[in-house]
C-alpha positions as YAML, in Angstrom:
chain: A
units: angstrom
residues:
- id: 1
  name: MET
  ca: [17.23, 6.26, 20.79]
- id: 2
  name: ASP
  ca: [19.80, 5.74, 18.06]
- id: 3
  name: GLY
  ca: [19.48, 9.06, 16.22]
- id: 4
  name: THR
  ca: [16.84, 7.75, 13.82]
- id: 5
  name: LEU
  ca: [14.27, 10.21, 15.18]
- id: 6
  name: SER
  ca: [15.03, 13.81, 16.11]
- id: 7
  name: PRO
  ca: [12.43, 16.18, 17.61]
- id: 8
  name: VAL
  ca: [11.10, 19.06, 15.53]
- id: 9
  name: GLY
  ca: [8.35, 21.52, 16.35]
- id: 10
  name: LEU
  ca: [5.22, 21.19, 14.26]
- id: 11
  name: ASN
  ca: [5.19, 24.93, 13.71]
- id: 12
  name: GLY
  ca: [8.74, 24.64, 12.43]
- id: 13
  name: LEU
  ca: [7.67, 22.35, 9.56]
- id: 14
  name: GLU
  ca: [7.61, 24.25, 6.30]
- id: 15
  name: GLY
  ca: [4.00, 24.46, 5.15]
- id: 16
  name: TRP
  ca: [2.39, 23.39, 8.42]
- id: 17
  name: ARG
  ca: [0.76, 26.76, 9.19]
- id: 18
  name: ASP
  ca: [-0.79, 26.90, 5.69]
- id: 19
  name: HIS
  ca: [-1.98, 23.30, 5.74]
- id: 20
  name: ASP
  ca: [-5.50, 22.16, 6.66]
- id: 21
  name: PRO
  ca: [-5.09, 18.91, 8.66]
- id: 22
  name: GLU
  ca: [-8.83, 18.16, 8.89]
- id: 23
  name: GLY
  ca: [-8.64, 15.52, 6.13]
- id: 24
  name: ALA
  ca: [-5.86, 13.78, 8.03]
- id: 25
  name: ARG
  ca: [-7.89, 13.89, 11.23]
- id: 26
  name: GLN
  ca: [-10.80, 12.23, 9.43]
- id: 27
  name: ALA
  ca: [-8.43, 9.48, 8.24]
- id: 28
  name: PHE
  ca: [-6.95, 9.21, 11.75]
- id: 29
  name: ARG
  ca: [-10.47, 8.75, 13.16]
- id: 30
  name: ARG
  ca: [-10.96, 5.71, 10.94]
- id: 31
  name: SER
  ca: [-7.62, 4.35, 12.13]
- id: 32
  name: SER
  ca: [-8.50, 5.14, 15.74]
- id: 33
  name: ARG
  ca: [-11.72, 3.17, 15.53]
- id: 34
  name: GLU
  ca: [-9.80, 0.12, 14.35]
- id: 35
  name: MET
  ca: [-7.10, 0.59, 17.00]
- id: 36
  name: LEU
  ca: [-9.64, 0.88, 19.81]
- id: 37
  name: GLU
  ca: [-11.89, -1.97, 18.62]
- id: 38
  name: GLN
  ca: [-9.39, -4.43, 17.09]
- id: 39
  name: GLY
  ca: [-5.82, -3.17, 17.45]
- id: 40
  name: ALA
  ca: [-4.52, -5.73, 14.98]
- id: 41
  name: GLY
  ca: [-1.33, -3.76, 14.40]
- id: 42
  name: PHE
  ca: [-0.27, -4.31, 18.01]
- id: 43
  name: ARG
  ca: [-0.20, -8.09, 17.60]
- id: 44
  name: ARG
  ca: [3.24, -8.05, 16.00]
- id: 45
  name: PRO
  ca: [6.48, -6.25, 16.92]
- id: 46
  name: VAL
  ca: [6.73, -2.69, 15.57]
- id: 47
  name: ARG
  ca: [10.02, -0.91, 16.16]
- id: 48
  name: PHE
  ca: [8.52, 2.55, 16.74]
- id: 49
  name: GLY
  ca: [5.01, 1.38, 17.51]
- id: 50
  name: GLY
  ca: [4.43, 1.84, 21.20]
- id: 51
  name: SER
  ca: [1.65, 0.06, 23.08]
- id: 52
  name: LEU
  ca: [-2.08, 0.32, 22.59]
- id: 53
  name: SER
  ca: [-2.45, 1.94, 26.00]
- id: 54
  name: SER
  ca: [-0.09, 4.76, 24.96]
- id: 55
  name: TRP
  ca: [-2.17, 5.42, 21.82]
- id: 56
  name: ARG
  ca: [-5.55, 5.29, 23.54]
- id: 57
  name: ASN
  ca: [-5.79, 8.91, 24.69]
- id: 58
  name: ALA
  ca: [-5.11, 10.33, 21.22]
- id: 59
  name: CYS
  ca: [-7.47, 7.83, 19.58]
- id: 60
  name: VAL
  ca: [-10.34, 8.71, 21.91]
- id: 61
  name: ALA
  ca: [-9.71, 12.45, 21.59]
- id: 62
  name: ALA
  ca: [-9.86, 12.21, 17.77]
- id: 63
  name: PHE
  ca: [-13.66, 11.89, 17.98]
- id: 64
  name: ASP
  ca: [-14.14, 15.12, 19.94]
- id: 65
  name: ALA
  ca: [-15.23, 18.25, 18.11]
- id: 66
  name: GLY
  ca: [-12.67, 20.99, 17.81]
- id: 67
  name: ASP
  ca: [-9.95, 22.38, 15.61]
- id: 68
  name: ALA
  ca: [-7.88, 19.73, 13.82]
- id: 69
  name: ARG
  ca: [-4.66, 21.74, 14.00]
- id: 70
  name: SER
  ca: [-4.88, 22.17, 17.76]
- id: 71
  name: PHE
  ca: [-5.71, 18.46, 18.10]
- id: 72
  name: PHE
  ca: [-2.43, 17.42, 16.49]
- id: 73
  name: GLU
  ca: [-0.38, 20.15, 18.14]
- id: 74
  name: ARG
  ca: [-1.71, 19.35, 21.61]
- id: 75
  name: LEU
  ca: [-1.59, 15.55, 21.59]
- id: 76
  name: PHE
  ca: [1.34, 14.72, 19.32]
- id: 77
  name: ARG
  ca: [5.05, 15.41, 19.03]
- id: 78
  name: ALA
  ca: [6.87, 15.52, 15.70]
- id: 79
  name: TYR
  ca: [10.12, 13.67, 14.91]
- id: 80
  name: ARG
  ca: [12.16, 13.91, 11.73]
- id: 81
  name: VAL
  ca: [13.12, 10.50, 10.34]
- id: 82
  name: HIS
  ca: [16.80, 9.93, 9.50]
- id: 83
  name: ASP
  ca: [17.44, 6.87, 7.37]
- id: 84
  name: PRO
  ca: [21.16, 6.01, 7.14]
- id: 85
  name: GLU
  ca: [20.50, 3.55, 4.30]
- id: 86
  name: ARG
  ca: [18.40, 6.00, 2.27]
- id: 87
  name: PRO
  ca: [19.18, 9.54, 3.53]
- id: 88
  name: GLU
  ca: [17.28, 11.19, 0.68]
- id: 89
  name: GLY
  ca: [14.09, 9.19, 1.33]
- id: 90
  name: LEU
  ca: [11.92, 7.55, -1.32]
- id: 91
  name: PHE
  ca: [8.24, 8.25, -1.89]
- id: 92
  name: THR
  ca: [6.11, 6.66, -4.57]
- id: 93
  name: GLY
  ca: [2.40, 6.52, -5.32]
- id: 94
  name: TYR
  ca: [-0.32, 3.96, -5.87]
- id: 95
  name: TYR
  ca: [-3.98, 4.07, -6.82]
- id: 96
  name: GLU
  ca: [-7.11, 1.96, -7.30]
- id: 97
  name: PRO
  ca: [-7.45, 0.91, -10.96]
- id: 98
  name: GLU
  ca: [-10.80, 0.99, -12.72]
- id: 99
  name: VAL
  ca: [-11.31, -1.80, -15.26]
- id: 100
  name: GLU
  ca: [-14.10, -3.63, -17.04]
- id: 101
  name: GLY
  ca: [-15.01, -7.21, -16.19]
- id: 102
  name: SER
  ca: [-17.70, -9.85, -15.91]
- id: 103
  name: ARG
  ca: [-18.97, -12.21, -13.24]
- id: 104
  name: THR
  ca: [-18.93, -14.99, -15.83]
- id: 105
  name: ARG
  ca: [-16.23, -16.01, -18.27]
- id: 106
  name: THR
  ca: [-16.82, -14.91, -21.86]
- id: 107
  name: GLU
  ca: [-14.75, -14.63, -24.99]
- id: 108
  name: THR
  ca: [-14.08, -10.98, -24.12]
- id: 109
  name: PHE
  ca: [-13.55, -11.43, -20.39]
- id: 110
  name: HIS
  ca: [-11.33, -14.47, -19.93]
- id: 111
  name: VAL
  ca: [-8.65, -13.47, -17.36]
- id: 112
  name: PRO
  ca: [-9.51, -14.67, -13.83]
- id: 113
  name: VAL
  ca: [-9.08, -12.83, -10.55]
- id: 114
  name: TYR
  ca: [-8.84, -15.36, -7.72]
- id: 115
  name: ARG
  ca: [-9.87, -15.35, -4.08]
- id: 116
  name: ARG
  ca: [-7.46, -16.86, -1.53]
- id: 117
  name: PRO
  ca: [-7.08, -20.63, -2.11]
- id: 118
  name: PRO
  ca: [-7.58, -22.88, 0.91]
- id: 119
  name: ASP
  ca: [-4.16, -24.51, 0.61]
- id: 120
  name: LEU
  ca: [-2.30, -21.18, 0.99]
- id: 121
  name: VAL
  ca: [-1.06, -21.08, 4.58]
- id: 122
  name: SER
  ca: [1.10, -18.86, 6.74]
- id: 123
  name: PHE
  ca: [4.49, -20.25, 7.74]
- id: 124
  name: HIS
  ca: [5.84, -19.82, 11.24]
- id: 125
  name: ASP
  ca: [8.95, -20.85, 13.12]
- id: 126
  name: ARG
  ca: [10.56, -23.91, 11.52]
- id: 127
  name: ALA
  ca: [8.60, -23.80, 8.23]
- id: 128
  name: ALA
  ca: [9.45, -20.14, 7.72]
- id: 129
  name: GLU
  ca: [13.10, -20.80, 8.53]
- id: 130
  name: GLU
  ca: [13.32, -23.78, 6.18]
- id: 131
  name: THR
  ca: [11.69, -22.05, 3.22]
- id: 132
  name: GLY
  ca: [12.69, -18.45, 3.83]
- id: 133
  name: LEU
  ca: [9.04, -17.59, 3.10]
- id: 134
  name: ALA
  ca: [6.12, -16.27, 5.13]
- id: 135
  name: TYR
  ca: [3.50, -18.09, 3.05]
- id: 136
  name: GLY
  ca: [3.30, -21.28, 1.04]
- id: 137
  name: ARG
  ca: [1.58, -24.65, 1.09]
- id: 138
  name: LEU
  ca: [2.01, -28.03, 2.74]
- id: 139
  name: VAL
  ca: [2.67, -30.97, 0.42]
- id: 140
  name: SER
  ca: [2.53, -34.33, 2.23]
- id: 141
  name: GLY
  ca: [3.08, -32.38, 5.43]
- id: 142
  name: LYS
  ca: [6.21, -30.63, 4.15]
- id: 143
  name: ALA
  ca: [6.39, -26.83, 3.75]
- id: 144
  name: GLN
  ca: [6.78, -25.83, 0.10]
- id: 145
  name: PRO
  ca: [6.68, -22.55, -1.85]
- id: 146
  name: TYR
  ca: [3.31, -21.74, -3.35]
- id: 147
  name: LEU
  ca: [2.55, -21.85, -7.06]
- id: 148
  name: SER
  ca: [4.27, -19.24, -9.22]
- id: 149
  name: ARG
  ca: [2.46, -16.63, -11.30]
- id: 150
  name: ARG
  ca: [3.18, -18.63, -14.45]
- id: 151
  name: GLU
  ca: [1.78, -21.84, -12.96]
- id: 152
  name: ILE
  ca: [-1.37, -20.11, -11.76]
- id: 153
  name: GLU
  ca: [-1.95, -18.30, -15.06]
- id: 154
  name: ALA
  ca: [-1.46, -21.61, -16.87]
- id: 155
  name: GLY
  ca: [-4.49, -22.95, -14.97]
- id: 156
  name: ALA
  ca: [-3.14, -24.56, -11.78]
- id: 157
  name: LEU
  ca: [-6.07, -23.16, -9.76]
- id: 158
  name: ALA
  ca: [-8.76, -23.63, -12.41]
- id: 159
  name: GLY
  ca: [-11.81, -25.68, -11.56]
- id: 160
  name: GLN
  ca: [-11.78, -24.91, -7.83]
- id: 161
  name: GLY
  ca: [-14.43, -22.18, -7.94]
- id: 162
  name: LEU
  ca: [-11.96, -19.54, -6.79]
- id: 163
  name: GLU
  ca: [-12.68, -17.04, -9.57]
- id: 164
  name: ILE
  ca: [-14.25, -13.80, -8.31]
- id: 165
  name: VAL
  ca: [-14.45, -11.97, -11.64]
- id: 166
  name: TRP
  ca: [-13.07, -12.17, -15.18]
- id: 167
  name: LEU
  ca: [-11.13, -9.31, -16.82]
- id: 168
  name: ARG
  ca: [-10.33, -8.36, -20.38]
- id: 169
  name: ASP
  ca: [-6.54, -8.84, -20.43]
- id: 170
  name: TRP
  ca: [-3.58, -10.06, -18.43]
- id: 171
  name: ALA
  ca: [-2.06, -6.60, -18.08]
- id: 172
  name: ASP
  ca: [-5.18, -5.34, -16.27]
- id: 173
  name: ALA
  ca: [-4.92, -8.24, -13.82]
- id: 174
  name: PHE
  ca: [-1.18, -7.75, -13.34]
- id: 175
  name: PHE
  ca: [-1.45, -4.07, -12.42]
- id: 176
  name: ILE
  ca: [-4.36, -4.76, -10.09]
- id: 177
  name: HIS
  ca: [-1.99, -7.15, -8.32]
- id: 178
  name: ILE
  ca: [0.61, -4.39, -8.09]
- id: 179
  name: GLN
  ca: [-1.87, -1.82, -6.73]
- id: 180
  name: GLY
  ca: [-3.65, -4.26, -4.41]
- id: 181
  name: SER
  ca: [-7.25, -3.22, -5.17]
- id: 182
  name: ALA
  ca: [-9.60, -2.30, -8.02]
- id: 183
  name: ARG
  ca: [-13.03, -1.13, -9.07]
- id: 184
  name: VAL
  ca: [-14.42, -3.50, -11.69]
- id: 185
  name: HIS
  ca: [-17.28, -2.14, -13.79]
- id: 186
  name: LEU
  ca: [-19.30, -5.23, -14.58]
- id: 187
  name: ALA
  ca: [-20.80, -6.13, -17.95]
- id: 188
  name: GLU
  ca: [-23.86, -7.25, -15.99]
- id: 189
  name: GLY
  ca: [-24.17, -3.80, -14.41]
- id: 190
  name: GLY
  ca: [-22.83, -2.32, -11.20]
- id: 191
  name: THR
  ca: [-19.34, -2.09, -9.76]
- id: 192
  name: LEU
  ca: [-17.42, -4.76, -7.87]
- id: 193
  name: ARG
  ca: [-14.80, -3.65, -5.36]
- id: 194
  name: LEU
  ca: [-11.74, -5.86, -5.06]
- id: 195
  name: SER
  ca: [-9.64, -5.66, -1.91]
- id: 196
  name: TYR
  ca: [-6.37, -7.44, -1.15]
- id: 197
  name: ALA
  ca: [-6.80, -10.76, 0.62]
- id: 198
  name: ALA
  ca: [-3.41, -12.52, 0.53]
- id: 199
  name: LYS
  ca: [-0.24, -13.06, -1.47]
- id: 200
  name: SER
  ca: [1.47, -16.25, -2.53]
- id: 201
  name: GLY
  ca: [4.64, -15.48, -0.58]
- id: 202
  name: LEU
  ca: [7.05, -15.83, -3.48]
- id: 203
  name: PRO
  ca: [9.39, -12.85, -3.87]
- id: 204
  name: TYR
  ca: [8.22, -9.74, -5.68]
- id: 205
  name: THR
  ca: [10.19, -8.71, -8.76]
- id: 206
  name: GLY
  ca: [9.71, -5.26, -10.29]
- id: 207
  name: ILE
  ca: [9.32, -5.68, -14.04]
- id: 208
  name: GLY
  ca: [10.28, -2.05, -14.65]
- id: 209
  name: THR
  ca: [13.72, -2.81, -13.24]
- id: 210
  name: ILE
  ca: [14.05, -5.69, -15.71]
- id: 211
  name: LEU
  ca: [13.14, -3.46, -18.66]
- id: 212
  name: VAL
  ca: [15.72, -0.88, -17.59]
- id: 213
  name: ARG
  ca: [18.40, -3.53, -17.08]
- id: 214
  name: GLN
  ca: [17.70, -4.93, -20.54]
- id: 215
  name: GLY
  ca: [17.92, -1.48, -22.09]
- id: 216
  name: VAL
  ca: [14.31, -1.62, -23.29]
- id: 217
  name: LEU
  ca: [13.28, 1.54, -21.42]
- id: 218
  name: PRO
  ca: [15.48, 4.32, -19.99]
- id: 219
  name: GLU
  ca: [15.39, 4.68, -16.21]
- id: 220
  name: ASP
  ca: [14.47, 8.38, -16.31]
- id: 221
  name: ALA
  ca: [11.39, 7.58, -18.42]
- id: 222
  name: MET
  ca: [10.23, 4.63, -16.34]
- id: 223
  name: SER
  ca: [6.61, 4.72, -15.18]
- id: 224
  name: MET
  ca: [3.61, 2.46, -15.05]
- id: 225
  name: GLN
  ca: [2.28, 4.16, -18.17]
- id: 226
  name: ALA
  ca: [5.55, 3.50, -20.05]
- id: 227
  name: ILE
  ca: [5.44, -0.17, -19.07]
- id: 228
  name: ARG
  ca: [1.82, -0.51, -20.21]
- id: 229
  name: ARG
  ca: [2.59, 1.09, -23.56]
- id: 230
  name: TRP
  ca: [5.46, -1.34, -24.10]
- id: 231
  name: MET
  ca: [3.24, -4.25, -23.09]
- id: 232
  name: ALA
  ca: [0.52, -3.23, -25.54]
- id: 233
  name: ALA
  ca: [3.10, -3.11, -28.34]
- id: 234
  name: HIS
  ca: [4.71, -6.44, -27.35]
- id: 235
  name: PRO
  ca: [1.93, -8.70, -26.00]
- id: 236
  name: ARG
  ca: [3.86, -11.99, -26.29]
- id: 237
  name: GLU
  ca: [6.97, -10.63, -24.63]
- id: 238
  name: ALA
  ca: [4.77, -8.95, -22.01]
- id: 239
  name: ARG
  ca: [3.41, -12.29, -20.79]
- id: 240
  name: GLU
  ca: [6.94, -13.62, -20.37]
- id: 241
  name: LEU
  ca: [7.93, -10.44, -18.55]
- id: 242
  name: MET
  ca: [4.99, -10.62, -16.13]
- id: 243
  name: TRP
  ca: [5.92, -14.21, -15.27]
- id: 244
  name: GLU
  ca: [9.31, -12.93, -14.07]
- id: 245
  name: ASN
  ca: [7.37, -11.58, -11.07]
- id: 246
  name: LYS
  ca: [6.50, -14.89, -9.41]
- id: 247
  name: SER
  ca: [4.55, -13.20, -6.62]
- id: 248
  name: PHE
  ca: [0.78, -13.52, -6.98]
- id: 249
  name: VAL
  ca: [-1.99, -11.65, -5.15]
- id: 250
  name: PHE
  ca: [-5.42, -12.94, -4.16]
- id: 251
  name: PHE
  ca: [-8.47, -10.75, -3.58]
- id: 252
  name: ARG
  ca: [-11.87, -10.64, -2.00]
- id: 253
  name: ASP
  ca: [-15.11, -9.08, -3.12]
- id: 254
  name: ALA
  ca: [-15.42, -6.32, -0.53]
- id: 255
  name: ALA
  ca: [-18.69, -4.67, 0.49]
- id: 256
  name: LEU
  ca: [-17.34, -1.25, 1.42]
- id: 257
  name: GLU
  ca: [-19.14, 1.28, 3.56]
- id: 258
  name: ASP
  ca: [-18.11, 4.51, 1.80]
- id: 259
  name: GLN
  ca: [-17.93, 4.47, -2.01]
- id: 260
  name: ALA
  ca: [-16.01, 7.77, -2.04]
- id: 261
  name: LEU
  ca: [-13.09, 6.12, -0.24]
- id: 262
  name: GLY
  ca: [-10.63, 3.54, -1.46]
- id: 263
  name: ALA
  ca: [-10.39, -0.17, -0.76]
- id: 264
  name: LEU
  ca: [-9.38, -1.59, 2.60]
- id: 265
  name: GLY
  ca: [-5.72, -1.11, 3.40]
- id: 266
  name: ALA
  ca: [-3.61, -3.40, 5.55]
- id: 267
  name: GLN
  ca: [-5.06, -1.77, 8.68]
- id: 268
  name: HIS
  ca: [-8.51, -2.93, 7.52]
- id: 269
  name: VAL
  ca: [-9.84, 0.62, 7.15]
- id: 270
  name: GLN
  ca: [-10.84, 2.24, 3.89]
- id: 271
  name: LEU
  ca: [-8.07, 4.31, 2.37]
- id: 272
  name: THR
  ca: [-8.50, 8.05, 1.91]
- id: 273
  name: PRO
  ca: [-7.27, 9.55, -1.39]
- id: 274
  name: ARG
  ca: [-4.24, 11.79, -0.81]
- id: 275
  name: ARG
  ca: [-4.37, 11.14, 2.94]
- id: 276
  name: SER
  ca: [-3.44, 7.46, 3.32]
- id: 277
  name: LEU
  ca: [0.15, 6.25, 3.25]
- id: 278
  name: ALA
  ca: [1.69, 2.80, 2.93]
- id: 279
  name: VAL
  ca: [4.72, 2.30, 5.21]
- id: 280
  name: ASP
  ca: [7.00, -0.44, 6.44]
- id: 281
  name: ARG
  ca: [4.80, -2.12, 9.04]
- id: 282
  name: ALA
  ca: [7.80, -3.58, 10.87]
- id: 283
  name: LEU
  ca: [8.91, -0.03, 11.71]
- id: 284
  name: TRP
  ca: [5.79, 2.14, 11.95]
- id: 285
  name: MET
  ca: [2.40, 1.59, 13.58]
- id: 286
  name: PHE
  ca: [-0.72, 1.72, 11.44]
- id: 287
  name: GLY
  ca: [-2.62, 4.87, 12.38]
- id: 288
  name: MET
  ca: [0.49, 7.01, 12.79]
- id: 289
  name: PRO
  ca: [0.22, 10.51, 11.24]
- id: 290
  name: VAL
  ca: [3.08, 11.33, 8.88]
- id: 291
  name: TRP
  ca: [4.10, 14.73, 7.50]
- id: 292
  name: LEU
  ca: [5.55, 14.42, 4.00]
- id: 293
  name: ASP
  ca: [7.64, 17.03, 2.22]
- id: 294
  name: THR
  ca: [8.27, 15.72, -1.28]
- id: 295
  name: LEU
  ca: [7.45, 16.11, -4.97]
- id: 296
  name: ALA
  ca: [4.65, 14.54, -6.98]
- id: 297
  name: PRO
  ca: [3.54, 14.74, -10.62]
- id: 298
  name: SER
  ca: [0.66, 17.17, -11.10]
- id: 299
  name: GLY
  ca: [-1.08, 15.03, -13.75]
- id: 300
  name: GLN
  ca: [-0.68, 13.97, -17.37]
- id: 301
  name: GLY
  ca: [2.09, 16.46, -18.08]
- id: 302
  name: ASN
  ca: [4.15, 14.99, -15.23]
- id: 303
  name: ARG
  ca: [5.11, 18.48, -14.05]
- id: 304
  name: MET
  ca: [6.44, 18.05, -10.51]
- id: 305
  name: THR
  ca: [4.81, 20.01, -7.70]
- id: 306
  name: HIS
  ca: [5.72, 20.26, -4.02]
- id: 307
  name: ILE
  ca: [3.64, 18.18, -1.64]
- id: 308
  name: ARG
  ca: [3.69, 19.24, 2.01]
- id: 309
  name: GLN
  ca: [0.86, 17.61, 3.90]
- id: 310
  name: LEU
  ca: [-0.22, 15.31, 6.68]
- id: 311
  name: LEU
  ca: [-1.15, 11.70, 5.90]
- id: 312
  name: VAL
  ca: [-1.91, 8.63, 8.01]
- id: 313
  name: ALA
  ca: [-0.11, 5.28, 7.82]
- id: 314
  name: GLN
  ca: [-2.86, 2.78, 6.94]
- id: 315
  name: ASP
  ca: [-1.31, 0.36, 4.48]
- id: 316
  name: THR
  ca: [1.87, -1.48, 3.53]
- id: 317
  name: GLY
  ca: [3.36, -3.29, 0.52]
- id: 318
  name: SER
  ca: [6.04, -5.76, -0.50]
- id: 319
  name: ALA
  ca: [8.25, -2.99, -1.92]
- id: 320
  name: ILE
  ca: [7.71, -0.57, 0.98]
- id: 321
  name: LYS
  ca: [10.74, -1.27, 3.13]
- id: 322
  name: GLY
  ca: [12.84, 1.14, 5.14]
- id: 323
  name: LEU
  ca: [12.57, 4.10, 7.48]
- id: 324
  name: ALA
  ca: [12.10, 7.04, 5.10]
- id: 325
  name: ARG
  ca: [9.91, 5.12, 2.65]
- id: 326
  name: GLY
  ca: [6.29, 5.75, 1.84]
- id: 327
  name: ASP
  ca: [3.69, 5.08, -0.84]
- id: 328
  name: VAL
  ca: [0.94, 7.69, -1.20]
- id: 329
  name: PHE
  ca: [-2.58, 6.53, -2.07]
- id: 330
  name: TRP
  ca: [-3.86, 8.96, -4.72]
- id: 331
  name: GLY
  ca: [-7.37, 7.63, -5.21]
- id: 332
  name: PHE
  ca: [-8.89, 5.92, -8.23]
- id: 333
  name: GLY
  ca: [-9.29, 6.39, -11.96]
- id: 334
  name: ASP
  ca: [-7.14, 7.92, -14.68]
- id: 335
  name: GLU
  ca: [-6.24, 11.13, -12.84]
- id: 336
  name: ALA
  ca: [-4.89, 9.22, -9.86]
- id: 337
  name: ALA
  ca: [-3.05, 6.83, -12.20]
- id: 338
  name: HIS
  ca: [-1.27, 9.71, -13.96]
- id: 339
  name: ILE
  ca: [0.02, 10.98, -10.61]
- id: 340
  name: ALA
  ca: [0.84, 7.65, -8.96]
- id: 341
  name: GLY
  ca: [2.45, 5.96, -11.97]
- id: 342
  name: PRO
  ca: [5.48, 8.25, -12.44]
- id: 343
  name: MET
  ca: [5.94, 9.25, -8.79]
- id: 344
  name: LYS
  ca: [9.39, 8.35, -7.48]
- id: 345
  name: SER
  ca: [10.65, 11.23, -5.36]
- id: 346
  name: ALA
  ca: [13.15, 12.03, -2.67]
- id: 347
  name: GLY
  ca: [11.88, 13.96, 0.32]
- id: 348
  name: LEU
  ca: [11.58, 14.39, 4.06]
- id: 349
  name: MET
  ca: [9.43, 12.30, 6.38]
- id: 350
  name: THR
  ca: [8.35, 13.46, 9.82]
- id: 351
  name: VAL
  ca: [6.30, 11.18, 12.06]
- id: 352
  name: LEU
  ca: [3.79, 12.41, 14.64]
- id: 353
  name: LEU
  ca: [3.66, 10.29, 17.78]
- id: 354
  name: PRO
  ca: [1.22, 10.72, 20.66]
- id: 355
  name: VAL
  ca: [2.98, 12.20, 23.68]
- id: 356
  name: ALA
  ca: [2.55, 8.95, 25.64]
- id: 357
  name: VAL
  ca: [4.04, 6.89, 22.78]
- id: 358
  name: ALA
  ca: [7.05, 9.22, 22.53]
- id: 359
  name: GLY
  ca: [7.61, 8.87, 26.27]
- id: 360
  name: GLU
  ca: [7.29, 5.09, 26.11]
- id: 361
  name: LEU
  ca: [9.94, 5.00, 23.35]
- id: 362
  name: GLY
  ca: [12.30, 7.20, 25.37]
- id: 363
  name: LEU
  ca: [12.15, 10.11, 22.93]
- id: 364
  name: PRO
  ca: [12.61, 13.73, 24.02]
- id: 365
  name: ILE
  ca: [9.20, 15.38, 24.40]
...
């Protein structure tokens, strides 16, 4: 190995002995079911992934009764992550927004949420090399970038029957795109669950960074809530700002098994509030337990509290790139939003690998 991972004893992790890992084991069981039945994460190269066969023993054992702490201590080995490009680490938060909407367009609900259009395709080999993009469309047989956010919001996809639901305003739709899921409380009654289906492939641009660069908002006060307040006060400028992020996300109406859990993450398992983590999928395998030692806002007062707990890698995101980089799923609703929105913390990341995976990767056991 190249020094990226160094062995540490689980009992040597500050907070481990006082932590109850049962919630993480429940999340790991959901991941294990997907790994044993589908194993989609093993279909692409993952730097520290290991093979399905080396994960199998831990995945099967996750369903046995017994103490969660001894399960992790017996079957896993812990390795501290050292990121030369970001030694301090970076950990943020996300959540599942709750908004109002309607199945039909009305004067009140006029902002569409779209399902994946049929002309959005994945690029491979030559097309990906020519465009520099993973997704796009074919125009007269030639690979082209997909429509931009501005083009789509101007009506480029209208009339194709792609609308899943209609929302009240563009800012609601925009932040659902950022978070990747939502609970829509319908005017007709009931709740619709939106899960991520695809993205346009155009590059993601953080609008908060633009506001800081323009001197509109100070960097130390930047949060999702601060951006939304500015948008509400400047609706015309807000539309122009949102169009700066050309990336566009498409959704699906998901019938989810457990309403207490979040939407489906990239591993295609429901996310667990405070236990699911988005990671760089090119580096880390979905289903991998991760011990985080970082800070998070405690709620509306934004007072920072220490977070030392075990989570499971079950999701990813366009902005989640790098070794010591993670995005914590905090749940849904206002409370989760007040924690996730301002979270941008340094910290330590320790990955737990099954003994067989560690051996396969040549790590000291």
